[in-house]
C-alpha positions, -999 to 999 in steps of 0.1 A, spaced: -74 -487 355 -103 -500 334 -123 -491 307 -160 -496 303 -184 -481 275 -149 -463 264 -147 -446 296 -120 -450 322 -131 -460 357 -112 -467 389 -117 -503 405 -106 -513 438 -72 -524 427 -64 -491 415 -76 -476 448 -55 -500 470 -23 -491 449 -27 -454 454 -34 -458 492 -4 -483 493 17 -456 473 9 -426 496 14 -448 530 49 -460 514 60 -424 509 51 -412 544 79 -412 572 58 -418 605 81 -420 636 52 -419 661 15 -425 658 -8 -443 634 -22 -435 599 -61 -445 593 -76 -441 558 -110 -446 542 -122 -441 508 -155 -427 492 -165 -439 457 -186 -409 443 -189 -424 409 -171 -450 388 -146 -425 377 -144 -404 409 -131 -415 441 -120 -394 473 -91 -411 498 -89 -395 533 -59 -401 557 -58 -393 593 -24 -395 612 -24 -389 648 -3 -395 679 -11 -389 716 -8 -350 710 -13 -341 674 -34 -349 644 -32 -342 610 -61 -349 581 -55 -349 544 -80 -358 515 -72 -366 480 -97 -366 450 -90 -389 421 -110 -384 389 -108 -398 354 -118 -381 320 -146 -387 300 -141 -395 265 
């Protein structure tokens, strides 16, 4: 995380770290995981994951925010 004008902001390295951390905790025997992120603001990011195989699909979105000082 970085600071700019005394406020925390989420950089691309932090987003990549969070994505890798979440994927490393998943146990997937069948199917694949796709993900995308949407930067709403410098301190506000949504990360979406889709897991799917031939017969099932699951979708999850996480919102990550930092507080303003």
